[in-house]
C-alpha positions, -999 to +999 in steps of 0.1 A: +771-386-144+761-389-108+776-417-088+750-441-074+753-452-038+760-488-030+736-509-010+759-506+020+760-468+018+722-467+015+718-489+046+742-468+066+724-435+056+690-450+063+701-463+097+717-429+107+685-411+095+663-433+115+684-428+146+684-390+142+646-390+137+641-413+167+663-390+188+644-359+177+610-376+185+624-385+219+638-351+226+606-333+215+582-358+232+565-331+253+553-315+220+536-347+208+504-343+228+498-306+220+505-313+183+481-342+182+454-321+198+462-293+173+460-317+144+427-330+156+413-295+159+426-286+124+411-317+110+377-310+126+377-274+114+388-282+078+353-291+065+340-258+079+367-239+059+357-257+027+321-249+034+329-212+039+350-211+008+322-227-013+294-204+001+314-171+002+340-177-026+367-165-003+403-175-008+418-202+014+437-179+037+406-157+043+384-188+048+408-202+074+410-169+092+372-165+093+366-200+107+395-199+131+388-166+147+350-172+147+357-204+166+379-186+191+351-161+196+325-187+202+349-205+226+349-174+247+313-163+243+294-196+248+310-205+282+303-170+295+266-173+285+261-209+297+283-206+328+255-193+352+232-222+342+259-248+345+271-234+379+236-237+393+232-272+380+266-283+393+260-268+427+227-286+430+243-319+418+273-314+442+249-311+472+232-343+461+266-360+458+277-349+492+245-363+507+249-395+488+285-399+500+274-395+537+245-420+534+267-444+514+294-444+541+267-450+568+253-479+548+287-495+543+296-492+579+268-516+589+277-553+585+254-576+565+245-611+579+246-638+552+243-675+561+254-668+596+284-648+584+289-611+587+301-592+556+317-558+561+310-542+528+330-511+537+362-532+543+356-552+511+352-520+491+383-505+506+403-536+497+390-536+462+399-499+457+434-506+471+438-536+448+428-516+417+446-484+426+479-495+409+462-507+378+443-475+373+472-452+382+486-449+346+452-438+333+449-412+361+484-400+354+477-398+317+445-378+324+465-354+346+492-350+320+466-341+293+449-316+317+482-300+326+494-297+290+462-284+276+445-264+303+469-252+330+499-244+309+496-212+289+526-221+268+512-254+256+478-237+250+495-212+228+514-240+209+480-257+203+463-225+190+492-215+167+497-250+154+460-254+147+460-222+126+490-231+105+479-267+100+446-254+087+464-230+065+492-253+051+479-288+059+472-296+022+507-285+011+523-305+040+504-336+028+515-331-008+551-327+004+550-360+022+535-377-008+562-364-031+588-380-008+576-414-020+585-429-054+562-418-082+551-454-089+533-457-055+521-421-051+486-429-067+482-458-042+492-435-013+467-409-024+439-434-025+450-448+009+449-413+024+414-409+010+403-441+027+419-431+060+403-396+057+369-412+052+374-433+083+383-403+105+355-381+090+330-408+098+343-412+134+346-375+142+313-365+127+295-395+142+310-389+176+299-352+176+264-361+165+262-389+191+274-365+219+247-339+210+219-364+206+227-384+237+231-353+258+199-337+247+179-369+250+191-378+284+187-343+297+151-343+285+143-377+299+160-372+333+142-338+337+109-354+326+110-381+353+122-356+380+157-368+385+176-342+406+202-324+385+187-340+354+200-314+330+236-316+343+235-354+344+221-356+308+247-332+294+274-350+313+262-383+297+265-367+262+299-352+270+312-385+282+300-402+251+332-391+235+347-421+254+327-450+240+311-473+265+331-461+295+318-425+296+281-432+294+284-461+319+301-438+345+273-412+340+247-439+344+262-450+377+261-414+389+225-410+378+214-443+396+231-432+428+214-398+427+180-415+421+185-441+448+195-417+475+175-386+465+144-400+448+123-382+422+112-346+425+075-355+417+071-392+407+053-412+435+079-440+436+102-452+464+138-444+460+147-480+452+121-483+424+130-449+411+166-460+408+155-491+390+135-469+366+165-448+359+186-478+353+160-493+330+156-461+310+194-459+306+197-495+295+169-490+268+183-457+255+219-470+254+207-501+234+189-479+210+221-458+206+243-489+201+220-510+179+204-483+157+219-448+161+256-456+161+256-478+130+236-453+111+258-424+120+292-441+117+284-456+084+301-486+068+336-475+077+335-481+115+314-513+118+331-527+149+317-550+175+307-534+207+327-559+228+358-552+208+353-514+213+349-519+250+381-540+253+403-517+232+390-485+249+397-499+284+431-511+274+440-477+258+428-458+288+450-479+311+481-478+289+479-443+273+454-424+294+424-404+283+439-392+250+446-429+240+410-438+249+397-410+226+418-419+196+420-457+198+389-464+177+398-444+146+434-455+150+422-491+151+401-486+120+430-468+103+453-498+110+426-520+094+426-499+062+465-500+060+466-537+069+441-545+041+462-526+016+495-543+026+478-577+025+465-571-010+498-559-023+517-588-007+493-614-023+492-596-057+456-586-052+438-554-061+432-533-029+402-516-045+386-542-069+355-521-075+376-492-089+397-517-109+366-532-125+353-498-134+387-489-150+387-522-169+352-517-181+360-482-193+391-495-211+371-523-227+344-498-238+372-476-252+386-505-272+352-515-285+345-479-295+378-476-313+372-509-331+337-497-342+352-464-354+377-483-375+349-504-390+327-475-399+355-452-411+360-468-446+322-466-452+321-430-441+350-422-464+333-440-493+301-420-488+322-388-487+339-397-520+306-405-538+289-373-527+289-349-556+304-314-551+280-285-550 
């Protein structure tokens, strides 16, 4: 008979295990960012693997290989095809930005008289930038760290690509292994909890991708239609930056307004000031349509979060954890909400998923009623069977 550990022994083993795990996480911290990126890529590609398996009836390994290597091919082919167009747009936009910078410096160098006092906007702006430099430094350092680990380092890029493939291939088995580590009594709850979290992340990633595409196309068409210089590049930039909620599109809007104010329209008979006002007004209307109508419809019921709350947590995550934190904070916040709801219900002896519980109870009651009806009708059926003469 196996000897059971005492509570003291269990506490010591758990403490040592937690210390070892913490030391491993600390020692392998450079791997965390590439593995997070690989997990996100594998999670994004997983529905495509399922779709390919359903349509072609290929095995899991073949489906993963087909999706993975097709994605790598597109990653190489698409930039090579679109590069000439993008380079032309970026060059045109760069020339506009250089001109804007020159004119902006000249405008800020001139003092403004207000109530008999001269205001030197250039000095005020310089002081403001100096005051905010330290607060924005962590976000800039985080952005540089992400760029270095994912773009400039071939080793980390290789780690991301290889990890993505094997997470696609064995992610389901890895999830089941983690579930089997928990006691059997709570494994059904954990499976349901993972389903809820999976639904949150699917809604966020799918909604974010659709928003990026829609916003990019709409803004590119609108900016080109009103004659905004570099309209295609600015529109696609707005769509790309939509991956960072609220902050990204606002930055693209500031850029578009500056281009409109200093360059004017290519063909609209408006002054530069009123054309910039038109660009700002169009941006405000389109962003409100996105926030009020498009985002709730795309995200669904899982990520109904207040726009003000989104703005605050995204800004905080960008300052504290950098660009990667700003990208992941919204689904992580929603995930914490799902887990917090489950813990609260279990602590208060409530059912975390009452709708499912009521369905189970109804099915059980129907089963009891059917069994009772069967017991009532069984004697009559037997009597009829006895009275029937034999042929």
